[in-house]
MIVORO-428763 format. One line per 2 residues: for each residue x, y, z of C-alpha. Coordinates in nm, 2 decimals. Example, Ala and Ser with C-alpha at 12.3 -4.5 7.8 and 13.67 -1.06 7.14 Angstrom:
1.23:-0.45:0.78 ~ 1.37:-0.11:0.71
//
This chain:
-9.01:-2.53:4.93 ~ -9.31:-2.69:5.10
-9.42:-2.35:5.23 ~ -9.40:-2.21:4.87
-9.62:-2.49:4.74 ~ -9.87:-2.45:5.02
-9.87:-2.07:4.95 ~ -9.94:-2.14:4.59
-10.23:-2.37:4.67 ~ -10.38:-2.12:4.91
-10.36:-1.84:4.65 ~ -10.51:-2.06:4.38
-10.79:-2.15:4.62 ~ -10.84:-1.77:4.68
-10.86:-1.71:4.31 ~ -11.11:-1.99:4.27
-11.32:-1.85:4.56 ~ -11.32:-1.49:4.44
-11.39:-1.60:4.09 ~ -11.70:-1.81:4.19
-11.82:-1.51:4.40 ~ -11.80:-1.28:4.10
-11.52:-1.07:4.26 ~ -11.29:-1.10:3.96
-11.09:-0.78:4.04 ~ -10.99:-0.94:4.37
-10.92:-1.27:4.20 ~ -10.70:-1.10:3.95
-10.50:-0.92:4.22 ~ -10.43:-1.26:4.39
-10.36:-1.43:4.06 ~ -10.11:-1.17:3.95
-9.91:-1.21:4.27 ~ -9.86:-1.58:4.22
-9.50:-1.63:4.10 ~ -9.50:-1.98:3.97
-9.86:-2.03:3.85 ~ -9.99:-2.38:3.86
-10.25:-2.52:3.62 ~ -10.50:-2.50:3.91
-10.46:-2.12:3.94 ~ -10.49:-2.08:3.56
-10.81:-2.29:3.56 ~ -10.95:-2.10:3.86
-10.90:-1.76:3.68 ~ -11.04:-1.88:3.35
-11.33:-2.04:3.53 ~ -11.41:-1.71:3.70
-11.42:-1.52:3.37 ~ -11.62:-1.81:3.22
-11.89:-1.77:3.49 ~ -11.91:-1.40:3.39
-11.94:-1.50:3.02 ~ -11.62:-1.30:2.94
-11.49:-1.51:2.65 ~ -11.24:-1.24:2.55
-11.06:-1.25:2.89 ~ -11.06:-1.63:2.89
-10.89:-1.64:2.55 ~ -10.63:-1.39:2.66
-10.55:-1.61:2.95 ~ -10.52:-1.91:2.72
-10.27:-1.72:2.51 ~ -10.07:-1.63:2.82
-10.07:-2.00:2.93 ~ -9.92:-2.10:2.59
-9.66:-1.83:2.62 ~ -9.56:-1.96:2.97
-9.55:-2.32:2.84 ~ -9.85:-2.43:3.05
-10.06:-2.70:2.87 ~ -10.44:-2.67:2.91
-10.63:-2.97:3.03 ~ -10.99:-3.08:2.97
-11.12:-2.86:3.26 ~ -10.96:-2.56:3.10
-11.12:-2.63:2.76 ~ -11.46:-2.69:2.93
-11.44:-2.34:3.09 ~ -11.35:-2.18:2.76
-11.63:-2.35:2.57 ~ -11.87:-2.25:2.85
-11.76:-1.89:2.82 ~ -11.79:-1.89:2.44
-12.14:-2.05:2.46 ~ -12.26:-1.79:2.71
-12.11:-1.51:2.51 ~ -12.29:-1.63:2.20
-12.62:-1.64:2.38 ~ -12.57:-1.30:2.53
-12.49:-1.16:2.18 ~ -12.81:-1.32:2.05
-13.01:-1.16:2.33 ~ -12.86:-0.82:2.26
-12.93:-0.86:1.89 ~ -13.30:-0.95:1.95
-13.34:-0.65:2.17 ~ -13.19:-0.42:1.90
-13.43:-0.57:1.65 ~ -13.72:-0.51:1.89
-13.79:-0.88:1.94 ~ -13.83:-0.87:2.32
-14.01:-1.21:2.34 ~ -13.73:-1.38:2.16
-13.47:-1.22:2.38 ~ -13.66:-1.34:2.68
-13.67:-1.70:2.54 ~ -13.29:-1.70:2.49
-13.24:-1.56:2.84 ~ -13.44:-1.85:2.99
-13.20:-2.09:2.83 ~ -12.89:-1.90:2.94
-12.70:-1.98:3.27 ~ -12.80:-1.73:3.53
-12.47:-1.75:3.73 ~ -12.30:-1.45:3.58
-12.38:-1.08:3.61 ~ -12.34:-1.00:3.24
-12.64:-1.20:3.14 ~ -12.86:-1.00:3.38
-12.71:-0.67:3.28 ~ -12.78:-0.75:2.91
-13.14:-0.81:3.00 ~ -13.18:-0.49:3.21
-13.01:-0.28:2.93 ~ -13.22:-0.45:2.66
-13.55:-0.38:2.85 ~ -13.45:-0.01:2.89
-13.35:0.03:2.53 ~ -13.69:-0.10:2.42
-13.89:0.11:2.66 ~ -13.98:-0.19:2.89
-13.90:0.00:3.21 ~ -14.12:-0.20:3.44
-13.97:-0.52:3.32 ~ -13.61:-0.37:3.36
-13.68:-0.30:3.73 ~ -13.83:-0.65:3.77
-13.53:-0.83:3.62 ~ -13.31:-0.62:3.84
-13.50:-0.74:4.15 ~ -13.48:-1.10:4.02
-13.10:-1.08:3.99 ~ -13.07:-0.97:4.35
-13.30:-1.26:4.46 ~ -13.07:-1.49:4.27
-12.78:-1.37:4.48 ~ -12.61:-1.19:4.19
-12.40:-0.89:4.31 ~ -12.48:-0.58:4.10
-12.22:-0.35:3.95 ~ -12.21:0.00:3.81
-12.38:-0.11:3.49 ~ -12.66:-0.27:3.67
-12.74:0.04:3.88 ~ -12.70:0.29:3.59
-12.95:0.10:3.37 ~ -13.19:0.03:3.66
-13.18:0.40:3.75 ~ -13.25:0.49:3.39
-13.56:0.27:3.40 ~ -13.67:0.43:3.73
-13.62:0.78:3.59 ~ -13.84:0.71:3.29
-14.11:0.59:3.52 ~ -14.06:0.88:3.76
-14.05:0.61:4.02 ~ -13.89:0.81:4.30
-13.95:0.54:4.57 ~ -13.78:0.28:4.36
-13.50:0.52:4.28 ~ -13.43:0.58:4.65
-13.42:0.20:4.71 ~ -13.16:0.17:4.44
-12.97:0.46:4.60 ~ -12.95:0.27:4.92
-12.83:-0.04:4.74 ~ -12.56:0.17:4.57
-12.44:0.30:4.91 ~ -12.43:-0.06:5.04
-12.24:-0.17:4.74 ~ -11.99:0.12:4.79
-12.05:0.25:4.44 ~ -12.18:0.59:4.55
-11.84:0.75:4.45 ~ -11.85:0.60:4.10
-11.89:0.89:3.86 ~ -12.11:0.71:3.61
-12.34:0.59:3.89 ~ -12.35:0.93:4.05
-12.45:1.09:3.72 ~ -12.73:0.84:3.68
-12.85:0.91:4.04 ~ -12.85:1.28:3.96
-13.05:1.22:3.65 ~ -13.30:1.00:3.83
-13.37:1.24:4.11 ~ -13.40:1.53:3.86
-13.65:1.34:3.64 ~ -13.85:1.22:3.94
-13.89:1.58:4.06 ~ -13.66:1.57:4.36
-13.45:1.87:4.26 ~ -13.31:1.93:4.61
-13.17:1.57:4.62 ~ -13.03:1.61:4.27
-12.86:1.94:4.37 ~ -12.72:1.78:4.68
-12.56:1.51:4.48 ~ -12.43:1.77:4.23
-12.27:1.98:4.50 ~ -12.09:1.68:4.64
-11.92:1.59:4.31 ~ -11.54:1.64:4.32
-11.52:1.69:3.94 ~ -11.81:1.81:3.73
-11.81:1.76:3.35 ~ -12.02:1.93:3.09
-12.28:1.65:3.09 ~ -12.35:1.69:3.46
-12.37:2.07:3.44 ~ -12.62:2.03:3.16
-12.82:1.76:3.34 ~ -12.86:1.99:3.64
-12.96:2.29:3.42 ~ -13.22:2.07:3.25
-13.35:1.96:3.59 ~ -13.41:2.32:3.70
-13.56:2.42:3.37 ~ -13.80:2.13:3.33
-13.94:2.19:3.68 ~ -14.01:2.56:3.64
-13.70:2.69:3.82 ~ -13.57:2.89:3.52
-13.38:3.15:3.73 ~ -13.19:2.87:3.91
-13.10:2.72:3.57 ~ -12.97:3.05:3.45
-12.77:3.11:3.77 ~ -12.61:2.76:3.74
-12.53:2.83:3.37 ~ -12.35:3.15:3.46
-12.16:2.97:3.73 ~ -12.06:2.71:3.47
-11.93:2.98:3.24 ~ -11.73:3.13:3.53
-11.56:2.79:3.58 ~ -11.42:2.84:3.23
-11.61:2.53:3.09 ~ -11.72:2.58:2.73
-12.09:2.51:2.67 ~ -12.20:2.31:2.37
-12.52:2.32:2.17 ~ -12.69:2.08:2.41
-12.62:2.30:2.71 ~ -12.75:2.61:2.53
-13.06:2.41:2.43 ~ -13.12:2.34:2.80
-13.08:2.71:2.89 ~ -13.31:2.83:2.61
-13.56:2.56:2.70 ~ -13.56:2.68:3.06
-13.63:3.03:2.93 ~ -13.91:2.89:2.72
-14.09:2.72:3.01 ~ -14.08:3.04:3.21
-14.16:3.26:2.90 ~ -13.85:3.46:2.94
-13.84:3.56:2.57 ~ -13.57:3.83:2.59
-13.34:3.62:2.80 ~ -13.39:3.33:2.56
-13.31:3.55:2.27 ~ -13.00:3.66:2.45
-12.87:3.31:2.50 ~ -12.97:3.21:2.14
-12.76:3.50:2.01 ~ -12.47:3.42:2.25
-12.47:3.06:2.12 ~ -12.46:3.17:1.75
-12.24:3.48:1.77 ~ -12.00:3.42:2.06
-11.96:3.04:2.04 ~ -12.02:2.99:1.67
-12.24:2.69:1.72 ~ -12.41:2.58:1.39
-12.78:2.57:1.41 ~ -12.98:2.26:1.34
-13.34:2.15:1.39 ~ -13.31:2.13:1.77
-13.19:2.49:1.81 ~ -13.46:2.62:1.58
-13.72:2.41:1.75 ~ -13.62:2.55:2.09
-13.65:2.91:1.96 ~ -13.98:2.84:1.79
-14.11:2.69:2.12 ~ -13.98:2.99:2.31
-14.17:3.24:2.09 ~ -14.47:3.01:2.07
-14.52:2.98:2.44 ~ -14.49:3.36:2.48
-14.76:3.41:2.21 ~ -14.53:3.56:1.96
-14.66:3.32:1.69 ~ -14.60:3.54:1.38
-14.23:3.58:1.48 ~ -14.20:3.21:1.52
-14.37:3.14:1.19 ~ -14.15:3.39:1.01
-13.84:3.20:1.14 ~ -13.98:2.88:0.99
-14.06:3.04:0.66 ~ -13.72:3.21:0.64
-13.53:2.89:0.57 ~ -13.59:2.63:0.31
-13.40:2.40:0.54 ~ -13.65:2.40:0.82
-13.98:2.55:0.70 ~ -14.14:2.22:0.61
-14.01:2.02:0.90 ~ -14.31:1.83:1.07
-14.17:1.85:1.42 ~ -14.12:2.23:1.40
-14.46:2.28:1.25 ~ -14.62:2.06:1.52
-14.45:2.27:1.79 ~ -14.59:2.59:1.65
-14.93:2.43:1.59 ~ -14.95:2.34:1.96
-14.87:2.70:2.05 ~ -15.15:2.81:1.82
-15.39:2.59:2.01 ~ -15.25:2.72:2.34
-15.31:3.08:2.24 ~ -15.63:3.02:2.04
-15.48:3.16:1.72 ~ -15.72:2.98:1.49
-15.62:3.14:1.16 ~ -15.26:3.05:1.18
-15.35:2.72:1.33 ~ -15.56:2.63:1.03
-15.28:2.72:0.79 ~ -15.03:2.50:0.98
-15.28:2.22:1.02 ~ -15.33:2.21:0.64
-14.95:2.18:0.59 ~ -14.93:1.90:0.85
-15.22:1.70:0.70 ~ -15.06:1.73:0.35
-14.74:1.59:0.49 ~ -14.89:1.31:0.70
-15.26:1.26:0.64 ~ -15.27:0.95:0.86
-15.15:1.12:1.18 ~ -15.45:1.16:1.41
-15.28:1.41:1.64 ~ -15.32:1.70:1.39
-15.70:1.63:1.36 ~ -15.74:1.60:1.74
-15.57:1.93:1.81 ~ -15.76:2.10:1.53
-16.09:1.98:1.66 ~ -16.00:2.11:2.01
-15.91:2.45:1.86 ~ -16.25:2.47:1.69
-16.42:2.37:2.01 ~ -16.23:2.62:2.22
-16.34:2.90:1.99 ~ -16.70:2.76:1.98
-16.69:2.67:1.61 ~ -16.90:2.35:1.66
-16.97:2.28:1.30 ~ -16.60:2.28:1.20
-16.52:2.06:1.50 ~ -16.79:1.81:1.39
-16.65:1.81:1.04 ~ -16.30:1.72:1.17
-16.45:1.43:1.38 ~ -16.63:1.30:1.07
-16.31:1.33:0.86 ~ -16.13:1.12:1.12
-16.40:0.86:1.11 ~ -16.40:0.84:0.73
-16.02:0.79:0.74 ~ -16.04:0.53:1.01
-15.82:0.74:1.25 ~ -15.85:0.72:1.63
-15.66:0.85:1.93 ~ -15.43:0.59:2.07
-15.51:0.53:2.44 ~ -15.25:0.63:2.69
-15.16:0.44:3.00 ~ -15.03:0.52:3.35
-14.84:0.33:3.62 ~ -14.86:0.32:4.00
-14.65:0.15:4.27 ~ -14.84:-0.14:4.44
-14.66:-0.35:4.71 ~ -14.31:-0.25:4.58
-14.40:-0.34:4.22 ~ -14.51:-0.11:3.94
-14.85:-0.18:3.77 ~ -14.95:-0.03:3.44
-15.32:0.04:3.35 ~ -15.55:0.21:3.10
-15.81:0.46:3.21 ~ -16.09:0.20:3.22
-15.89:-0.06:3.41 ~ -15.97:-0.14:3.77
-15.62:-0.17:3.93 ~ -15.77:-0.29:4.26
-15.92:-0.60:4.12 ~ -15.69:-0.68:3.82
//
C-alpha cells in the first residue's frame, strides 16, 4: 500500500510540474493514469488549466470532482477564481480588438497575468486582426523572452503577420522555431508556412513545403496556385490546377478565381475565358462580384476595355458596383483610354465624390495624354473639395526589428 501511495504522490507531482510548465497534454496523460486520485492531483490539474486561463476545463474538472465525491478545498477554489478572472480579462482584450480599440486592449493586457500562453496568443491574434503586424511580431518576441512556450496558434498568427509585411527573414526565423518546437508536421502550421513563403516571394520554398505534404486539401492547392499567379508564373499555376483536377479534387469558386487571376496577370485572355466558361458551364458555380471583377480585370489588362465595359453594363446587378468600375478605370489609365476613362470617372465621382483616388487617377490620365489644362482643373477641384492623397508608408528590417517610416522620414536618425 505504501508503494501505491508513493506512486500517487509522484504522479501528482508530475501533473503539477507539467501543468506549471504549460505541458498540459502530458499532465493530462499522467493525471488520467492515476487510479485513486487525491485532492493534490485534482488541484495540480486544475492549477495547470488555471495558469492557461482555461476556465472551461477547470469547471469540467470541478464537476468530475463532485461526481467522484472529492470535496474541493480553498486552494481549488482559488485556482478556479484565478482562471475565471483571467478568462474574463482575455475576453475583454478580444472584445476591444474586435471594436478596433487597440490601446484599451493593451491596457487590459498589462494588468493580465503573463504566465499563460493564451493571453499572449490573444494579443498576437488581436494585433493581426487590426493590421498591427509589426506589433504582432513584437509581442511574439516578448512572449519567448518571458519563457512562454509557443504553440500552433502562436506560430500561425505570427506567420500571418510576417506574410503581410513580406518579412521573409522573420518568416525563416519563425520556421526554425517551428522545427525546434516539433510543430513542422502540424497541418495548420504548415499551411501558414506555405502562405508566408508565397507572399514573401520565395516560391521555391513554398513549393518545397507543398510537395512534402502527405495530404493536400483544396485550400492548400489554391494557396499554391495563388502564389504562382501573383508572382507572374501563370503557366506553373495552370499546370498545378490541371494536376489538381487529375487528383479528382473539385475546385470551388475561389480556386477558379486564383486561376483566372493568374491568366489576368499574364494577359492570357483566351485561357482566362476558357476557365471562366469551365467554372460556369461545367461546375455550375454561381457568379458574384468577385468572379465578374476577375473577368473585368482580365479583359482590362489585355486592353479589351469595351468588352469589359459591356459585361458591366449587361447586368443591373453589377453595372454600378464601385469596385468593378474602379478596376476598369485603372485599366483605362493603363492603356490611356481617355474617353472611356472620363465616362467611368464621372460615374465614380457621382457615387463617391469624397474619394480622392478617382481624381488622382483622372489627373494622371490627363497628364499622360498631355491635356495639361484638364489636369490642372482636376487638381483645383480636389483643392476646392479639401481632398488630398493619403501618404503611404513602408517598413524595413533593422537589427532584427521592423521599422515603419514615411517617405520624408530619416530612418537612420529616428
